[in-house]
DSSP file (Angstrom, degrees, kcal/mol; ACC not computed):
  #  RESIDUE AA STRUCTURE BP1 BP2  ACC     N-H-->O    O-->H-N    N-H-->O    O-->H-N    TCO  KAPPA ALPHA  PHI   PSI    X-CA   Y-CA   Z-CA
    1    1 A X              0   0    0      0, 0.0     2,-0.2     0, 0.0     0, 0.0   0.000 360.0 360.0 360.0 133.2   -2.0  -17.8   -2.8
    2    2 A X        -     0   0    0     33,-0.1     2,-0.4     1,-0.1    33,-0.2  -0.481 360.0-125.1 -75.3 145.9    0.0  -14.6   -2.1
    3    3 A X  E     -a   35   0A   0     31,-2.8    33,-3.3    -2,-0.2     2,-0.6  -0.778  24.1-141.5 -87.4 134.4   -1.8  -11.5   -0.9
    4    4 A X  E     -a   36   0A   0     -2,-0.4    59,-3.1    31,-0.2     2,-0.5  -0.880  17.2-173.2-104.3 122.9   -1.0   -8.5   -3.2
    5    5 A X  E     -aB  37  62A   0     31,-3.2    33,-2.8    -2,-0.6     2,-0.5  -0.962   4.8-164.8-116.8 116.6   -0.5   -5.2   -1.5
    6    6 A X  E     -aB  38  61A   0     55,-3.4    55,-2.7    -2,-0.5     2,-0.5  -0.892   6.3-161.3-102.2 125.1   -0.1   -2.1   -3.8
    7    7 A X  E     -aB  39  60A   0     31,-3.1    33,-3.4    -2,-0.5     2,-0.4  -0.929   2.8-156.7-112.4 122.0    1.3    0.9   -2.1
    8    8 A X  E     +aB  40  59A   0     51,-2.9    51,-1.5    -2,-0.5    50,-0.6  -0.819  17.5 170.3-102.0 135.4    0.8    4.3   -3.7
    9    9 A X  E     -a   41   0A   0     31,-2.3    33,-2.8    -2,-0.4    36,-0.1  -0.976  29.7-118.1-140.6 152.7    3.1    7.3   -2.9
   10   10 A X        -     0   0    0     -2,-0.3     2,-0.3    31,-0.2     3,-0.1  -0.363  36.6-103.7 -79.9 169.3    3.7   10.7   -4.3
   11   11 A X  S    S+     0   0    0      1,-0.4     2,-0.2    30,-0.1    32,-0.2  -0.894 118.0  31.3-140.1 107.9    7.1   11.8   -5.7
   12   12 A X  S    S-     0   0    0     -2,-0.3    -1,-0.4    30,-0.1     2,-0.2   0.455 113.3-127.4 -72.8 150.8    8.6   13.5   -3.9
   13   13 A X        -     0   0    0     -2,-0.2    -2,-0.1    -4,-0.1     2,-0.1  -0.440  12.0-133.6 -74.8 140.7    7.0   11.6   -1.0
   14   14 A X     >  -     0   0    0     -2,-0.2     4,-2.5     1,-0.1     3,-0.2  -0.343  38.6 -94.1 -77.3 170.3    5.2   13.4    1.8
   15   15 A X  H  > S+     0   0    0      1,-0.2     4,-2.1     2,-0.2     5,-0.1   0.869 128.6  52.4 -56.7 -36.9    6.0   12.3    5.4
   16   16 A X  H  > S+     0   0    0      2,-0.2     4,-2.3     1,-0.2    -1,-0.2   0.879 109.2  49.3 -66.0 -37.1    3.0    9.9    5.3
   17   17 A X  H  > S+     0   0    0     -3,-0.2     4,-2.4     2,-0.2    -2,-0.2   0.904 109.3  51.6 -68.3 -41.8    4.2    8.4    2.1
   18   18 A X  H  X S+     0   0    0     -4,-2.5     4,-1.8     1,-0.2    -2,-0.2   0.928 112.3  47.1 -58.3 -45.1    7.7    7.9    3.5
   19   19 A X  H  X S+     0   0    0     -4,-2.1     4,-2.3    -5,-0.2    -2,-0.2   0.897 111.8  48.7 -66.3 -41.3    6.2    6.2    6.5
   20   20 A X  H  X S+     0   0    0     -4,-2.3     4,-2.4     1,-0.2    -1,-0.2   0.867 109.3  52.8 -70.9 -33.8    3.9    3.9    4.5
   21   21 A X  H  X S+     0   0    0     -4,-2.4     4,-1.9     2,-0.2    -1,-0.2   0.894 110.0  49.0 -65.2 -38.3    6.7    2.8    2.2
   22   22 A X  H  X S+     0   0    0     -4,-1.8     4,-2.3     2,-0.2    -2,-0.2   0.908 110.9  49.9 -65.1 -42.5    8.8    1.9    5.3
   23   23 A X  H  X S+     0   0    0     -4,-2.3     4,-2.7     1,-0.2     5,-0.2   0.895 107.8  54.4 -61.8 -40.2    5.8   -0.1    6.7
   24   24 A X  H  X S+     0   0    0     -4,-2.4     4,-2.3     1,-0.2    -1,-0.2   0.918 109.0  47.8 -60.3 -43.5    5.5   -1.8    3.4
   25   25 A X  H  X S+     0   0    0     -4,-1.9     4,-1.9     2,-0.2    -1,-0.2   0.914 111.5  51.1 -61.9 -43.3    9.1   -2.9    3.5
   26   26 A X  H  X S+     0   0    0     -4,-2.3     4,-2.3     1,-0.2    -2,-0.2   0.919 113.3  43.9 -61.3 -45.4    8.6   -4.1    7.1
   27   27 A X  H  X S+     0   0    0     -4,-2.7     4,-2.5     2,-0.2    -1,-0.2   0.833 107.4  59.5 -72.1 -32.0    5.6   -6.2    6.2
   28   28 A X  H  < S+     0   0    0     -4,-2.3     7,-0.2    -5,-0.2    -1,-0.2   0.902 111.5  41.7 -60.8 -40.5    7.3   -7.6    3.1
   29   29 A X  H >< S+     0   0    0     -4,-1.9     3,-1.2     1,-0.2    -2,-0.2   0.915 114.2  51.4 -70.1 -44.4   10.0   -9.0    5.3
   30   30 A X  H 3< S+     0   0    0     -4,-2.3    -2,-0.2     1,-0.3    -1,-0.2   0.870 121.3  32.2 -62.6 -38.1    7.6  -10.2    8.0
   31   31 A X  T >X S+     0   0    0     -4,-2.5     3,-2.6    -5,-0.1     4,-1.7  -0.128  82.1 168.1-113.0  35.7    5.4  -12.0    5.6
   32   32 A X  T <4 S+     0   0    0     -3,-1.2    -3,-0.1     1,-0.3     4,-0.1  -0.228  72.3  16.2 -53.2 131.6    8.0  -13.1    3.0
   33   33 A X  T 34 S+     0   0    0      2,-0.4    -1,-0.3    -5,-0.1     3,-0.1   0.170 125.1  60.2  89.0 -18.9    6.5  -15.7    0.7
   34   34 A X  T <4 S+     0   0    0     -3,-2.6   -31,-2.8     1,-0.2     2,-0.4   0.623 100.1  52.6-110.3 -21.3    3.0  -14.8    1.7
   35   35 A X  E  <  -a    3   0A   0     -4,-1.7     2,-0.6   -33,-0.2    -2,-0.4  -0.972  59.7-159.6-126.7 126.5    2.8  -11.1    0.7
   36   36 A X  E     -a    4   0A   0    -33,-3.3   -31,-3.2    -2,-0.4     2,-0.5  -0.928  15.3-161.7-102.6 118.9    3.7   -9.5   -2.6
   37   37 A X  E     -a    5   0A   0     -2,-0.6     2,-0.5   -33,-0.2   -31,-0.2  -0.892   7.6-174.1-106.0 126.4    4.4   -5.7   -2.2
   38   38 A X  E     -a    6   0A   0    -33,-2.8   -31,-3.1    -2,-0.5     2,-0.5  -0.979  11.4-152.4-120.3 122.6    4.3   -3.5   -5.2
   39   39 A X  E     -a    7   0A   0     -2,-0.5     2,-0.6   -33,-0.2   -31,-0.2  -0.841   8.3-169.7 -98.0 126.1    5.3    0.2   -4.8
   40   40 A X  E     -a    8   0A   0    -33,-3.4   -31,-2.3    -2,-0.5     2,-0.5  -0.956  14.1-176.1-118.6 111.7    3.7    2.6   -7.1
   41   41 A X  E >   -a    9   0A   0     -2,-0.6     3,-0.8   -33,-0.2     4,-0.2  -0.924  36.5 -43.4-123.0 129.9    5.4    6.0   -6.9
   42   42 A X  G >  S-     0   0    0    -33,-2.8     3,-1.8    -2,-0.5     4,-0.1  -0.115 111.7 -13.8  62.5-149.6    4.6    9.3   -8.6
   43   43 A X  G >  S+     0   0    0      1,-0.3     3,-1.6     2,-0.2     4,-0.3   0.761 126.4  69.3 -61.5 -28.4    3.8    9.8  -12.3
   44   44 A X  G <  S+     0   0    0     -3,-0.8    -1,-0.3     1,-0.3     3,-0.2   0.732 103.6  45.6 -62.5 -19.9    4.9    6.2  -13.1
   45   45 A X  G <> S+     0   0    0     -3,-1.8     4,-2.6    -4,-0.2    -1,-0.3   0.341  79.1 106.2-104.3   5.2    1.9    5.0  -11.1
   46   46 A X  H <> S+     0   0    0     -3,-1.6     4,-2.5     1,-0.2     5,-0.2   0.843  76.1  54.8 -61.5 -36.5   -0.8    7.4  -12.6
   47   47 A X  H  > S+     0   0    0     -4,-0.3     4,-2.2    -3,-0.2    -1,-0.2   0.938 113.8  40.6 -62.5 -46.3   -2.5    4.8  -14.7
   48   48 A X  H  > S+     0   0    0     -3,-0.2     4,-2.2     2,-0.2    -2,-0.2   0.890 112.3  56.7 -67.8 -39.6   -3.1    2.4  -11.8
   49   49 A X  H  <>S+     0   0    0     -4,-2.6     5,-2.3     1,-0.2     4,-0.4   0.929 112.8  40.9 -55.7 -47.8   -4.0    5.4   -9.5
   50   50 A X  H ><5S+     0   0    0     -4,-2.5     3,-0.7     3,-0.2    -1,-0.2   0.850 108.8  60.3 -71.5 -35.3   -6.7    6.3  -12.0
   51   51 A X  H 3<5S+     0   0    0     -4,-2.2    -2,-0.2     1,-0.3    -1,-0.2   0.909 111.2  40.5 -58.1 -42.7   -7.8    2.7  -12.5
   52   52 A X  T 3<5S-     0   0    0     -4,-2.2    -1,-0.3    -5,-0.1    -2,-0.2   0.522 109.8-127.3 -82.6  -5.9   -8.6    2.4   -8.8
   53   53 A X  T < 5 +     0   0    0     -3,-0.7    -3,-0.2    -4,-0.4    -4,-0.1   0.880  43.4 177.1  58.5  40.9  -10.1    5.9   -8.8
   54   54 A X      < -     0   0    0     -5,-2.3    -1,-0.2    -6,-0.2     3,-0.1  -0.413  23.7-160.6 -72.0 151.7   -7.9    7.0   -5.9
   55   55 A X        -     0   0    0      1,-0.3     2,-0.3    -2,-0.1    -1,-0.1   0.685  64.8  -4.5-105.4 -24.7   -8.2   10.6   -4.8
   56   56 A X  S    S-     0   0    0      2,-0.1    14,-0.3    -7,-0.1    -1,-0.3  -0.978  75.8 -74.8-161.3 168.0   -4.9   11.0   -2.8
   57   57 A X  S    S+     0   0    0     -2,-0.3     2,-0.1    12,-0.2   -48,-0.1  -0.804  86.2  56.3-115.5 160.3   -1.8    9.4   -1.5
   58   58 A X  S    S+     0   0    0    -50,-0.6    12,-2.9    -2,-0.3    13,-0.5   0.587  75.6 157.8 -70.0 158.4   -0.6    7.6    0.5
   59   59 A X  E     -BC   8  69A   0    -51,-1.5   -51,-2.9    10,-0.2     2,-0.4  -0.993  29.8-154.3-149.1 151.9   -2.9    4.7   -0.4
   60   60 A X  E     -BC   7  68A   0      8,-2.5     7,-2.7    -2,-0.3     8,-1.8  -0.996   5.6-170.3-131.1 128.2   -2.9    0.9    0.0
   61   61 A X  E     -BC   6  66A   0    -55,-2.7   -55,-3.4    -2,-0.4     2,-0.5  -0.978   7.1-164.8-116.0 125.9   -4.8   -1.5   -2.2
   62   62 A X  E >  S-BC   5  65A   0      3,-2.6     3,-1.4    -2,-0.5   -57,-0.2  -0.955  74.1 -17.0-118.0 121.6   -4.9   -5.1   -1.1
   63   63 A X  T 3  S-     0   0    0    -59,-3.1    -1,-0.2    -2,-0.5   -58,-0.1   0.900 129.5 -52.9  49.6  45.6   -6.0   -7.7   -3.6
   64   64 A X  T 3  S+     0   0    0    -60,-0.3     2,-0.4     1,-0.2    -1,-0.3   0.616 115.8 112.9  70.1  16.9   -7.5   -5.0   -5.8
   65   65 A X  E <  S-C   62   0A   0     -3,-1.4    -3,-2.6    20,-0.0     2,-0.3  -0.980  71.7-119.8-119.3 130.5   -9.6   -3.4   -3.0
   66   66 A X  E     +C   61   0A   0     -2,-0.4    -5,-0.2    -5,-0.2     3,-0.1  -0.514  41.0 162.8 -68.2 123.6   -8.8    0.0   -1.6
   67   67 A X  E     +     0   0A   0     -7,-2.7     2,-0.4     1,-0.4    -6,-0.2   0.705  62.4  21.1-111.6 -33.4   -8.1   -0.4    2.1
   68   68 A X  E     +C   60   0A   0     -8,-1.8    -8,-2.5     5,-0.0    -1,-0.4  -1.000  61.6 170.9-142.3 137.2   -6.4    2.8    3.1
   69   69 A X  E     +C   59   0A   0     -2,-0.4   -10,-0.2   -10,-0.2   -12,-0.2  -0.953  62.6   6.6-151.5 129.4   -6.3    6.3    1.4
   70   70 A X  S    S+     0   0    0    -12,-2.9     2,-0.3   -14,-0.3   -11,-0.1   0.344 111.4  63.7  89.4  -5.8   -5.0    9.7    2.5
   71   71 A X  S    S-     0   0    0    -13,-0.5     2,-0.7   -15,-0.1   -13,-0.2  -0.962  79.2-116.0-142.9 160.1   -3.2    8.6    5.7
   72   72 A X        -     0   0    0     -2,-0.3   -55,-0.1   -15,-0.1   -54,-0.0  -0.900  42.5-140.1 -93.2 119.7   -0.4    6.5    6.8
   73   73 A X        -     0   0    0     -2,-0.7     2,-0.1     1,-0.1   -50,-0.1  -0.283  15.7-103.4 -76.8 163.4   -2.0    3.7    9.0
   74   74 A X     >  -     0   0    0      1,-0.1     4,-2.4    -2,-0.0     5,-0.2  -0.361  37.7-104.5 -71.8 165.3   -0.6    2.3   12.2
   75   75 A X  H  > S+     0   0    0      1,-0.2     4,-2.7     2,-0.2     5,-0.2   0.910 123.4  51.9 -56.2 -43.2    1.0   -1.1   12.1
   76   76 A X  H  > S+     0   0    0      2,-0.2     4,-2.6     1,-0.2    -1,-0.2   0.910 109.0  48.8 -63.2 -43.6   -2.1   -2.6   13.7
   77   77 A X  H  > S+     0   0    0      2,-0.2     4,-2.3     1,-0.2    -1,-0.2   0.920 113.7  46.2 -63.9 -43.8   -4.4   -1.0   11.1
   78   78 A X  H  X S+     0   0    0     -4,-2.4     4,-2.3     2,-0.2    -2,-0.2   0.901 111.8  51.8 -65.9 -39.6   -2.3   -2.2    8.2
   79   79 A X  H  X S+     0   0    0     -4,-2.7     4,-2.3    -5,-0.2    -2,-0.2   0.923 110.5  48.7 -60.8 -44.5   -2.1   -5.7    9.7
   80   80 A X  H  X S+     0   0    0     -4,-2.6     4,-2.6     1,-0.2    -2,-0.2   0.897 109.7  51.9 -63.0 -40.9   -5.9   -5.8   10.1
   81   81 A X  H  X S+     0   0    0     -4,-2.3     4,-1.4     1,-0.2    -1,-0.2   0.896 109.8  49.9 -63.9 -39.0   -6.3   -4.7    6.5
   82   82 A X  H  <>S+     0   0    0     -4,-2.3     5,-2.4     2,-0.2     4,-0.3   0.902 110.4  49.4 -64.6 -41.7   -4.0   -7.5    5.4
   83   83 A X  H ><5S+     0   0    0     -4,-2.3     3,-1.6     1,-0.2    -2,-0.2   0.922 110.1  50.2 -61.7 -44.8   -5.9  -10.0    7.4
   84   84 A X  H 3<5S+     0   0    0     -4,-2.6    -1,-0.2     1,-0.3    -2,-0.2   0.813 107.9  56.4 -62.6 -28.9   -9.2   -8.8    5.9
   85   85 A X  T 3<5S-     0   0    0     -4,-1.4    -1,-0.3    -5,-0.2    -2,-0.2   0.453 131.5 -89.8 -82.9  -1.8   -7.5   -9.2    2.5
   86   86 A X  T < 5       0   0    0     -3,-1.6    -3,-0.2    -4,-0.3    -2,-0.1   0.538 360.0 360.0 110.6   7.0   -6.7  -12.8    3.1
   87   87 A X      <       0   0    0     -5,-2.4    -4,-0.2    -8,-0.1    -3,-0.1   0.489 360.0 360.0 -79.9 360.0   -3.3  -12.9    4.8
């Protein structure tokens, strides 16, 4: 089963959002076939943003559980969140 990582960003993206989107791309390549990355950006993502009751971006939801909100995590922190999420 693939792990699903949803990455929320503002539009235009803040520096933290730019960084988390780049990390998402990096991890998508690193875990190709094991990780599904979905980028949810700006107003197009508002329904999902509200569904998860997020308060701010950047944010990462892994397998429908909020793991990171309001900061861009380090690679290690994101990797740990993915492992906790089943990767």
